[in-house]
C-alpha positions as CSV (number, residue, x, y, z in Angstrom):
1,M,84.3,110.6,131.8
2,K,86.3,113.4,133.3
3,K,84.9,116.7,134.6
4,G,84.0,119.0,131.8
5,S,82.4,116.4,129.5
6,S,78.8,117.1,128.6
7,T,77.9,113.5,128.7
8,S,76.8,112.1,132.0
9,S,77.0,108.5,133.1
10,Q,73.2,108.2,132.6
11,H,73.7,109.3,129.0
12,W,76.3,106.5,128.5
13,N,74.0,103.9,130.1
14,R,71.1,104.9,127.7
15,K,73.3,104.8,124.6
16,R,75.7,102.0,125.1
17,T,73.5,99.3,123.8
18,R,73.6,101.0,120.3
19,L,77.4,100.6,120.0
20,N,78.9,98.4,117.4
21,R,80.2,95.5,119.6
22,A,81.8,93.7,116.6
23,A,83.9,96.8,115.8
24,V,85.2,97.1,119.4
25,G,85.9,93.4,119.9
26,P,84.6,91.1,122.7
27,S,87.9,91.0,124.6
28,C,87.6,94.6,125.7
29,W,83.9,95.3,125.5
30,Q,83.2,95.0,129.2
31,A,86.1,97.2,130.1
32,L,85.0,99.9,127.6
33,L,81.4,99.8,129.0
34,K,82.7,100.3,132.5
35,T,84.8,103.3,131.6
36,G,82.3,104.7,129.2
37,V,85.0,105.3,126.6
38,F,85.9,103.9,123.1
39,V,89.4,103.1,121.7
40,A,90.2,105.4,118.8
41,V,92.7,104.8,116.1
42,L,92.2,107.7,113.6
43,T,93.0,107.9,110.0
44,L,94.8,111.0,108.5
45,A,91.5,112.5,107.3
46,G,90.0,112.0,110.8
47,S,92.9,113.6,112.5
48,C,92.7,116.6,110.2
49,D,89.0,117.0,110.9
50,L,89.6,116.9,114.6
51,I,91.7,120.0,114.7
52,K,88.7,122.0,113.5
53,M,86.4,123.6,115.9
54,K,83.1,121.7,115.8
55,G,80.1,123.7,116.5
56,G,76.7,122.0,116.9
57,S,73.5,121.8,118.8
58,G,75.0,119.5,121.4
59,P,75.5,115.9,122.3
60,G,72.4,114.9,120.3
61,D,73.4,116.6,117.0
62,G,71.1,114.8,114.6
63,E,72.1,111.1,114.6
64,R,75.5,111.7,116.0
65,E,76.5,110.8,119.5
66,A,78.9,113.0,121.4
67,V,81.6,111.5,123.6
68,A,83.3,114.7,124.8
69,R,82.8,118.5,124.7
70,A,85.1,121.5,124.9
71,N,82.8,124.5,125.1
72,D,81.0,124.5,121.7
73,S,83.2,121.8,120.1
74,Y,82.2,118.2,120.3
75,L,84.0,114.9,119.7
76,Y,81.6,112.4,118.2
77,R,81.5,108.7,118.4
78,D,81.6,108.2,114.6
79,E,84.9,110.1,114.6
80,L,86.4,107.4,116.8
81,A,85.7,104.9,114.2
82,G,85.6,101.9,116.6
83,I,88.9,100.5,115.3
84,V,90.4,98.3,118.1
85,A,93.5,96.2,117.3
86,S,92.8,92.5,117.7
87,G,94.1,91.2,121.0
88,T,94.5,94.6,122.6
89,P,94.1,94.1,126.4
90,S,91.0,95.7,127.7
91,Q,92.8,97.8,130.3
92,D,95.2,99.1,127.7
93,S,92.3,99.9,125.5
94,A,90.6,102.0,128.1
95,Q,93.8,103.8,129.0
96,L,94.4,104.6,125.3
97,V,91.0,106.2,124.7
98,E,91.1,108.2,128.0
99,A,94.5,109.6,126.9
100,Y,93.1,110.4,123.5
101,I,90.1,112.2,124.8
102,D,92.2,114.2,127.3
103,S,94.5,115.1,124.4
104,W,91.5,116.1,122.2
105,I,90.1,118.4,124.9
106,K,93.5,120.1,125.5
107,K,93.9,120.7,121.8
108,Q,90.4,122.1,121.4
109,L,90.9,124.5,124.3
110,L,94.2,125.7,122.9
111,I,92.6,126.3,119.5
112,Q,89.7,128.2,121.1
113,E,92.2,130.3,123.1
114,A,94.2,131.0,120.0
115,S,91.0,132.1,118.2
116,R,90.1,134.5,120.9
117,K,93.6,136.0,121.1
118,M,94.7,136.2,117.5
119,D,93.3,136.3,113.9
120,I,93.5,132.9,112.3
121,N,93.7,132.7,108.5
122,E,91.4,129.7,108.0
123,A,92.2,129.4,104.3
124,Q,95.9,129.2,105.0
125,V,95.3,126.6,107.7
126,E,93.2,124.5,105.2
127,R,95.9,124.8,102.6
128,K,98.6,123.6,105.0
129,I,96.4,120.6,106.0
130,L,95.8,119.7,102.4
131,D,99.5,120.1,101.5
132,Y,100.4,117.9,104.5
133,R,97.9,115.3,103.4
134,Y,99.0,115.3,99.8
135,S,102.6,115.1,100.8
136,I,102.0,112.0,102.9
137,I,99.9,110.3,100.2
138,A,102.5,111.1,97.6
139,Y,105.4,109.9,99.8
140,E,103.6,106.6,100.5
141,Y,103.0,106.0,96.9
142,E,106.5,106.9,95.9
143,A,107.9,104.5,98.6
144,Y,105.6,101.8,97.3
145,Y,106.7,102.4,93.7
146,V,110.4,102.5,94.6
147,K,110.1,99.3,96.6
148,Q,108.6,97.6,93.5
149,H,111.1,98.8,91.0
150,L,114.4,99.4,92.9
151,D,117.4,97.4,91.7
152,T,119.3,96.6,94.9
153,A,122.2,94.9,93.3
154,V,125.3,97.2,93.4
155,S,128.4,95.8,91.7
156,K,132.0,96.2,92.9
157,A,132.8,98.1,89.7
158,E,130.0,100.6,90.5
159,I,131.3,101.1,94.0
160,T,134.9,101.5,92.9
161,K,133.9,104.0,90.2
162,Y,132.0,106.1,92.7
163,Y,134.9,106.0,95.1
164,N,137.4,107.1,92.5
165,D,135.1,109.8,91.2
166,N,134.4,111.2,94.6
167,I,137.6,110.4,96.5
168,D,137.8,113.8,98.1
169,N,134.6,113.1,99.9
170,F,136.1,110.1,101.7
171,L,138.6,111.7,104.0
172,L,138.9,109.9,107.4
173,K,137.5,111.7,110.4
174,Q,139.2,109.2,112.8
175,N,142.2,106.9,113.0
176,I,141.4,103.4,111.8
177,V,143.4,100.2,112.1
178,Q,143.5,96.6,110.9
179,G,144.7,94.3,113.7
180,T,144.1,92.3,116.8
181,F,143.1,93.6,120.3
182,I,142.5,91.3,123.3
183,K,141.4,92.2,126.9
184,V,141.7,89.4,129.4
185,P,141.5,89.2,133.2
186,R,144.9,89.1,135.0
187,N,144.1,85.7,136.4
188,A,143.3,84.1,133.1
189,P,145.3,81.0,132.3
190,R,148.1,80.8,129.7
191,T,148.3,84.6,129.2
192,D,152.0,84.1,128.4
193,R,151.0,82.4,125.2
194,I,148.9,85.3,123.8
195,K,151.6,87.2,122.1
196,D,153.0,84.2,120.3
197,L,149.6,83.2,119.1
198,M,148.9,86.7,117.9
199,F,152.0,86.8,115.7
200,S,151.6,83.2,114.4
201,S,150.3,82.7,110.9
202,D,149.7,79.0,111.6
203,E,146.0,78.1,111.3
204,K,146.1,75.9,114.3
205,D,147.5,78.7,116.4
206,Q,144.9,81.1,115.2
207,T,142.2,78.6,116.1
208,E,143.7,78.3,119.6
209,L,143.7,82.0,120.0
210,R,140.1,82.4,119.0
211,S,139.2,79.5,121.4
212,F,141.1,81.2,124.2
213,C,139.3,84.5,123.6
214,L,135.9,82.9,123.5
215,S,136.6,81.2,126.9
216,F,138.5,83.9,128.8
217,S,138.6,87.3,127.2
218,A,136.4,90.3,128.4
219,A,136.7,91.8,124.9
220,Y,138.5,90.9,121.7
221,H,138.8,91.7,118.0
222,I,140.8,89.4,115.7
223,S,141.2,90.4,112.1
224,N,143.9,91.5,109.8
225,D,141.4,92.3,107.0
226,S,138.7,94.5,108.4
227,W,139.1,98.2,109.2
228,V,137.9,99.5,112.6
229,I,138.0,102.8,114.3
230,F,140.9,102.8,116.7
231,D,139.1,104.6,119.5
232,E,136.2,102.1,119.4
233,L,138.6,99.2,119.3
234,V,140.4,100.2,122.5
235,R,137.4,101.6,124.4
236,N,137.4,100.9,128.1
237,S,141.1,100.3,128.2
238,P,144.2,102.3,129.2
239,L,145.0,102.8,125.5
240,A,141.9,105.0,125.2
241,E,143.7,107.6,127.3
242,I,146.8,107.8,125.1
243,P,147.2,111.6,124.4
244,N,148.8,111.3,121.0
245,K,147.3,108.4,119.2
246,I,148.8,109.2,115.8
247,Q,152.3,109.0,117.2
248,F,151.4,105.9,119.1
249,L,150.2,104.1,116.0
250,K,153.3,105.1,114.1
251,S,155.6,103.8,116.9
252,N,153.9,100.7,118.2
253,P,153.0,97.8,115.9
254,Y,152.6,95.8,119.1
255,Y,151.8,97.0,122.5
256,E,151.0,95.4,125.9
257,T,149.7,97.1,129.1
258,S,147.6,96.3,132.2
259,D,145.6,97.8,135.0
260,D,144.5,96.3,138.3
261,T,142.0,94.0,136.7
262,Y,143.0,93.2,133.1
263,L,145.8,92.6,130.6
264,Y,145.6,94.3,127.2
265,F,147.3,93.1,124.0
266,L,147.3,95.1,120.7
267,K,148.9,94.1,117.4
268,V,148.4,96.6,114.5
269,H,148.7,95.2,111.0
270,Q,147.9,98.4,109.2
271,Y,146.7,101.9,110.1
272,R,145.3,105.0,108.5
273,I,145.4,108.4,110.1
274,S,142.5,110.9,110.2
275,D,142.3,113.5,107.4
276,N,143.8,111.0,104.9
277,V,141.8,109.2,102.2
278,S,139.8,106.3,103.6
279,P,140.5,102.8,102.2
280,L,137.8,101.7,99.8
281,E,137.0,98.7,102.1
282,F,136.2,101.0,105.0
283,V,133.6,103.0,103.1
284,T,132.1,100.2,100.8
285,D,128.9,100.0,102.7
286,D,128.5,103.8,102.8
287,I,129.0,104.0,99.0
288,R,126.5,101.2,98.4
289,N,123.9,103.1,100.4
290,I,124.7,106.3,98.6
291,I,124.2,104.6,95.2
292,L,120.9,103.0,96.3
293,N,119.6,106.3,97.6
294,K,120.5,108.0,94.3
295,R,118.5,105.3,92.5
296,K,115.5,105.9,94.8
297,V,115.6,109.6,94.1
298,E,115.8,108.9,90.3
299,L,112.9,106.4,90.5
300,A,110.7,108.9,92.4
301,K,111.5,111.6,89.8
302,K,110.8,109.1,87.0
303,L,107.4,108.3,88.6
304,E,106.5,112.0,88.9
305,D,107.5,112.7,85.3
306,E,105.7,109.7,83.9
307,V,102.4,110.4,85.7
308,Y,102.6,114.0,84.5
309,R,103.4,112.9,80.9
310,V,100.5,110.4,80.7
311,A,98.0,112.8,82.2
312,S,99.1,115.5,79.7
313,D,98.8,113.1,76.8
314,E,95.3,112.1,77.9
315,K,94.2,115.7,78.5
316,E,93.5,114.8,82.2
317,F,94.3,118.3,83.4
318,E,94.4,121.9,82.2
319,V,95.3,125.3,83.6
320,Y,92.7,128.0,83.2
321,K,94.0,131.5,82.4
């Protein structure tokens, strides 16, 4: 124990045989005895209790055994609950509990300092603790209910309808392209074939191009169907430094450049400029997530209304006036 604790090493030696060894676990029992500390994993209720200032007669307050003290506030063994995760290394267990006790002491000293320096509205603090607790419990139950009842299937028709109904919300923030970009070392073989392969629609040539990129390229993207952000596509290349990218995209369906180390090849199949409406394909995943989130909100509201309705029908609550 660190300086400031009211429990001496003799106190620990007298009491340690009373500890619940099964709760602690055999793997870290010896280490915990040597350090004189217990691993604590606290529940919400426990953590709320621990922010209160605990007054008492001392380490031997009735049947409770203190493990730390901060002036008149005590941390008791039963508040540490003896919950040790199975397989936790004994050294890590000891470090965890030492850190917790240090944290508890610092918080208690801060609370006590605050009590001396300012008026604390205990009723208001208790209300906030209860509100916080209720919010967490309600959130956990809502999440459980939503997980059990959420329909995760979103049809193309739903996505298209949402897109058309909210099209002004899908303006592009960056330039996007469909195309091919390849970055290869200058000393790579057959680089004179890259342009021809990029423009070829023959399946055999496309297979050769993919094989070449897998073997020799430092980076590549081959697709005439998927939309990608242009700045991300050409990152770490001289094309990233082009000052007017909009004009560049309008003027260069194909472009080659190089630096001291690499050759760069870009073929643009289609492009869309920032501040224009995004293609549906580019925002499909975003719309799917929006629809699912709306369903989650609706389910949570349905749960709240249903619980209230049933309780009202069963006369389970009333308001006194």
